[in-house]
C-alpha positions in Angstrom: 92.8 88.4 119.5 90.0 90.7 118.1 86.4 89.1 118.2 84.9 89.9 115.3 81.3 89.0 116.9 81.7 91.7 119.5 82.6 94.6 116.5 79.1 93.5 114.7 77.4 93.4 117.7 78.3 96.8 118.8 77.7 98.1 115.2 74.3 96.2 115.2 73.3 98.5 118.3 74.3 101.1 116.9 72.3 101.0 114.0 69.5 100.2 116.1 69.8 103.2 117.9 70.0 105.6 115.0 67.0 103.7 112.9 65.1 104.1 116.6 66.3 107.7 117.3 65.5 108.5 113.2 62.3 107.0 113.0 60.8 109.0 116.0 62.2 112.2 115.2 60.5 111.6 111.6 57.2 110.7 113.0 57.4 114.0 115.5 58.0 116.0 112.2 55.4 114.3 110.4 52.7 115.3 113.1 54.0 118.6 114.0 54.9 120.3 111.0 52.3 121.7 108.4 51.7 119.9 104.9 52.8 122.6 103.0 56.0 123.5 104.9 57.3 119.5 104.8 59.6 119.2 101.8 61.4 122.4 104.0 61.4 121.1 106.8 62.5 117.4 106.1 65.3 118.9 103.5 66.6 120.6 106.7 66.4 118.1 108.6 68.3 115.7 106.1 71.1 118.0 105.4 71.7 118.8 109.0 72.2 115.0 109.4 73.9 114.2 106.8 76.4 117.1 108.2 76.6 115.7 111.9 78.6 112.6 110.4 81.8 114.4 109.5 81.8 116.8 111.6 81.4 114.4 114.6 84.0 112.3 112.7 86.5 115.5 112.4 85.9 116.5 116.5 86.6 113.3 117.8 89.6 112.8 115.5 90.9 115.9 116.6 90.3 114.3 120.6 91.7 111.0 119.7 95.1 112.6 118.2 95.6 114.9 120.9 97.0 111.4 122.3 93.4 111.0 125.0 93.5 106.9 125.5 91.4 105.0 123.6 89.4 103.6 126.5 88.9 107.1 127.4 87.7 108.0 124.1 84.9 105.2 123.5 83.6 106.1 127.0 83.1 109.7 125.8 81.6 108.3 122.6 79.1 106.0 124.4 77.9 108.9 126.9 76.8 110.9 123.7 75.0 107.9 122.4 73.5 106.6 125.6 72.6 110.5 126.5 70.2 110.2 122.8 68.4 106.9 124.0 67.3 107.9 128.0 
């Protein structure tokens, strides 16, 4: 039987990781970008962040449909998340 608390916990942890990463990058961009270029830099960064979601889903979807075991796929996805935080 599936445990909804485990799913909620994993989703909460992923959301927290994304929030921490995005706040760090946003703070760095504000500090390092001249005021006259901030609009261009933030719009480009926002567009790239929006594009990475579907591209990541497509990449892991191709891997998933190739017959890779689900636990191994989750381990690969988790390694990207851990690499980003550490």
